[in-house]
N, C-alpha and C positions, 0 to 999 in steps of 0.2 A: 745842483745845491750851490747855495752861495759862498758859505762858510765851512768850516772844519774848528773842532775843540778836542782836545785830548783826553782821553779818560785816564782815570790812575794808572792805569796799565799801559800807556802810552796808546791803545788804540786808538784812531782818528773817528768822530763822531759828526757826519756831514748833517748839517742842520741849517734852517732857512726860519727867517722871521717875519712876520706880519702883522701890522698895525701898531699901534702904541698903545700903554696904558698900564695896568697890572698883568704882572706874567701869567700865563699858562702856556702848559708843555702839551703836547697831544702825543700820544704813545698809540701806534699801529697793532695791529694782532699779527696774527698767523698769515705767513704767504703773503704779505704786504709789505711795501715801502713806505715812505712818508707822503706819497702821490695821493695813499685811498683818505688821507686827512688831511686834504690840502683845502678841499671844498667846505669843511668845517672850520679850517684856520681863516679862511677869507670871509665867513659868514660869522666870525666873532672878530673880527681885526678894526671894528666900527669901535670897540669898548676895548679892546685889551690889547695886550702885546703878544702874541700868539707865537711860539717857534714848534716847528714841526722838525724830524728828524728821522734819519735812516737808522732804524734800531742795527747793531752790531751784526756782521755778517749778510746785511742787504745793503742795496743801491750802492751811493757812495761811501759808505763808511766801513772801514777796517775789521777786522777780525784777530782775536788773539786767542791760542788754545792754552789751555785746555779751558773749556766754557764753564762757568760758575753765573748763577742766578745773582750773586753779589756782586760781578762785573757790570752786569745789566744797570744794578742800582747806581753804582758808580759812574756809569755813564749819565744817568739821568741827573748826580749830582753836579755834574761838570758843566752842564746844561744850566742848571738851575744858578749857577756861579755866573755863568754868561747872562743870563737874566738878571741879575743883579742881587743875587743872594737867596731868593726867595722867589717861590712859584710854584701856583695850584697846578696840578697833574690832573688830566682826562684819559683814561684809556679804554678802548674798545676792546672786547671779547679778552683773547690772553693778554693783551695788551694793558687790559683793567688788573688782572692778576700781577704783572710787574708794579703798577700802581700801587695797589694795595701793600705788595712787598715794601717798597720804597716809601711810604709813608709810615709802615711800622716797624722801618730801619732807623726811623728820626730824622731824615730829610726835612730841612725847612719848608714847610707846605701848608698853608694855610686851610688848604680844602681843597678833597681831592674828589671826582666822580669818576663812575665806572659805567660801562652799557654791556650787560651781558656776559659777563664773565661765565664761561662754560664749563662750572663746576658742577660735577655728577651729584643728582640728588636721589639715586635709588642704589638697591647693592648691584644690580644688573648693571648699572651702567659703570659703578667702578669697576667690577672686573672686566667691562668692553675695554676699560681704560688702558687697565693692567697689560691686556691682551697685546693693545696699540703700541704702547710703548715696548714690547718685548720684538715686536715686528719692524716697527719703526727703526730700531735701534741695530737689528740685523741686518735691513736694507740699507741705512748710510754705513754701516761699517763694509760692506760689498760694493759702496757705491751705486748701489741700485736706485738712482734718483726719481726715475720715473716711477719705480714701484711705492718709494716712502711717499710720493704725490697723490698717489690712487689710495693709499692707508689714510692720508688724513682725510682728503674728498669722500672717502667712504664714512670716516667716523661723524663728517657732519651732516650724515644721511643723505647725500647724492648719489642719486638712480645709476644703475650700473651702465644704460645705455647714456648718460649724459657723462658717465667719467670716460667711455669710450670716446665720444665725441670731442671731450677735452683735449684729448690725447693726438686728436689732427688737426687740434685749432692753432692758430699763431702764437697764440701766448705758452704753450706747452713748453716751449724751450726756457721761457722765464722763470715758468715755474719751477722747474727743476734745477735752475741756479738758485732758485730760494730755497730747497729742500734741506740742505744742511741745517737749516734754522727752524726748523720744524721741530728739532731735537729740543732746542732752548724755549720754545713755549712749551712745550712737554715738562720739561725740567720745571717751569713756572708753576705750573697748576698742580705739582706735586703728587701726589696718589689721586687726586682730581675730587677729592672731596672739599668742602666748605671749611679752610683752616679757621675755625672758630675762636679757637685758644690764641692766635697770632692776631686775627682781627681785633678782639677782645680788647689789646694793648693800644690800637689806636686812639688819640686823644684829640682828633681834629673832625671837623663835621665831614664825610661822606656822604654824597649821593649817589645810588645804586638803581638804576634805571634799565628797563627792558619794554619790550615792544609786545603790545595786546596782541596780536597778529603773530609773534613768533610761537614755536611749541611751548605748553604751558610749563615744562620743566625751566626752562629758562626765565621763565619768571618767576618761578619758586626759587631758582638759586638767586638772582636778584634779591629777592626779598629775603633770602637768609644771611644774604652777606651786611644787609642795611641791620639786619637783626643782631648780627654779633659785633658790629661798632656801636661801641656806647652813645656816639654821637649820629648814629645812621639815619639815613631818609630813604625811603622806596618811592618809586614816581615809576607809573606804567605809562607809554606814549601810546595813544590811540592811533591803531592802523598801522604801526610800524612791524617791521621784522628785524632780523639782526642785519639788513642792510638796511641801515637806520636813515630815512632824510637829513642832511644835515641844516635845512632850514626849518626841520621841525625840532632838533634837537638843540640847535643854538638859543633859543631863545630861553630855553628851559637852563642850558650850562650857563648862558651868562646873568641871569636871574642869581643863579647859587653863589658864582662866582666873583659878583659884585661886592664892593667892600661892606654894601647895608644890607647883603642878602641873608 
């Protein structure tokens, strides 16, 4: 990463800029660093000044205990200041939950977009998330990072044989290094349900996007987010999954984030 800024609590936040124009900050999801959104930043950089960053506890950014969702909102506030005092936000998956909370908190954000925030859409899913939170907390307290990663991969629906294969892959060590941050993403999702009352306080346009090839509940959750925000819009991208193609997503975001959008 090129640069660092300090968050309100003194935590260094590593970031990088791409392009010039209206500011947009991209927020990655669980088990990821800024590298996962760099391709999208590159695709947007011809029209926007895009900032990507390592969320606290990941990559080249620091971390300060104890964790609180408000601290991650303050990280975004620091980046928006770097961007010139105002920036649109985009977040994928649990990073989208952070974006929604940041906007609801009143940060200077003219527009926000999220992709497939994994809010639970059934009672069974809510129960599953409660069990996940308890098991994750225990695994991290006992420093069983590999078990924590397994819990997350299982929650995402990855097959057991693929999880066993992942444990043998060269990337497993990097995944274990990110394991403590899983608790942060879990905290961002609260009880796992769509925070309708909180979203109803958002006073700026929000675009909630899902892929048509993703599980149906992801589309339902994305639509529920759009319905809860007074100026919310839902959009489905044909043939896209949770691993959305930056080249497909970028034009949609560019249209939404443009001053005339």
